[in-house]
C-alpha positions in Angstrom: 10.3 -10.7 10.0 9.5 -7.0 9.3 6.0 -5.5 9.4 5.4 -2.6 7.0 2.0 -0.8 7.4 1.1 2.2 5.3 -2.2 4.1 5.5 -3.6 6.8 3.1 -6.7 8.9 2.6 -8.2 9.5 -0.8 -7.5 12.7 -2.5 -10.4 15.1 -1.9 -10.7 16.2 -5.5 -12.0 12.7 -6.6 -15.6 11.7 -6.9 -16.8 8.8 -4.9 -16.8 6.6 -8.0 -13.2 7.6 -8.8 -12.2 7.0 -5.2 -13.6 3.5 -5.4 -12.0 2.7 -8.7 -8.6 4.1 -7.5 -8.8 2.1 -4.3 -9.5 -1.1 -6.3 -6.6 -0.5 -8.6 -4.3 0.3 -5.7 -5.3 -2.9 -4.0 -4.8 -5.0 -7.1 -1.5 -3.5 -8.1 0.0 -3.6 -4.6 -1.1 -7.1 -3.9 0.4 -8.3 -7.2 3.8 -7.2 -6.0 4.1 -10.2 -3.7 4.7 -12.4 -6.7 7.2 -10.0 -8.3 9.5 -9.0 -5.4 11.8 -11.4 -3.5 11.5 -11.3 0.2 7.8 -10.4 0.4 6.0 -12.7 2.8 2.5 -11.2 2.5 0.7 -8.1 1.2 -2.9 -7.3 2.1 -4.6 -4.0 1.1 -7.8 -3.0 2.9 -10.0 -0.7 1.0 -13.2 -0.9 3.0 -12.4 0.1 6.6 -15.2 0.7 9.1 -16.7 4.2 9.2 -15.0 4.7 12.6 -11.6 4.6 10.8 -9.4 7.6 10.2 -7.8 6.2 7.0 -9.3 5.0 3.7 -6.7 2.6 2.4 -4.4 0.4 4.4 -1.4 -1.7 3.3 -0.5 -4.4 5.7 2.6 -6.3 4.6 5.4 -8.5 5.9 9.0 -9.0 4.7 11.6 -11.6 5.5 14.2 -9.0 6.5 14.8 -5.2 6.6 16.9 -5.6 3.5 14.0 -7.2 1.7 11.8 -4.2 2.6 14.5 -1.9 1.3 14.7 -3.8 -2.0 10.9 -3.8 -2.3 10.9 0.0 -2.0 13.3 0.5 -4.9 12.0 -2.3 -7.1 10.8 -0.8 -10.4 7.3 -2.3 -10.1 6.9 -0.9 -6.6 8.1 2.5 -7.8 5.6 2.4 -10.7 2.7 1.5 -8.3 3.8 4.0 -5.8 3.7 6.8 -8.4 0.1 5.8 -9.1 -0.8 5.8 -5.4 0.7 9.2 -5.0 -1.7 10.6 -7.7 -4.7 9.2 -5.8 -4.1 10.1 -2.2 -3.6 13.2 -0.1 -1.5 11.9 2.7 0.6 8.9 3.9 1.4 7.4 7.3 3.8 4.6 7.7 5.2 2.4 10.4 7.8 -0.4 10.1 8.8 -2.7 12.9 10.4 -6.0 13.6 8.2 -8.9 14.6 
């Protein structure tokens, strides 16, 4: 099992309403990938972290194998969603590890 965790902060040029709308769309779009991509065990997107957090949006996902994670990353639907996410955020932090 492979754990894939990604964290982002909202782009600073968005209003609070835009940040909320973008986060909700990111959550919906990323979580929908579980049904579209083989090898995905789970995908959860957190868009309401506590105020003590350093990140605004967190993707917490698990994959059957490292190869499944690699296939997820190049899957056309993931690429489409990833392009939208890149438009909405100002940075990205990622960690992958084997469970």
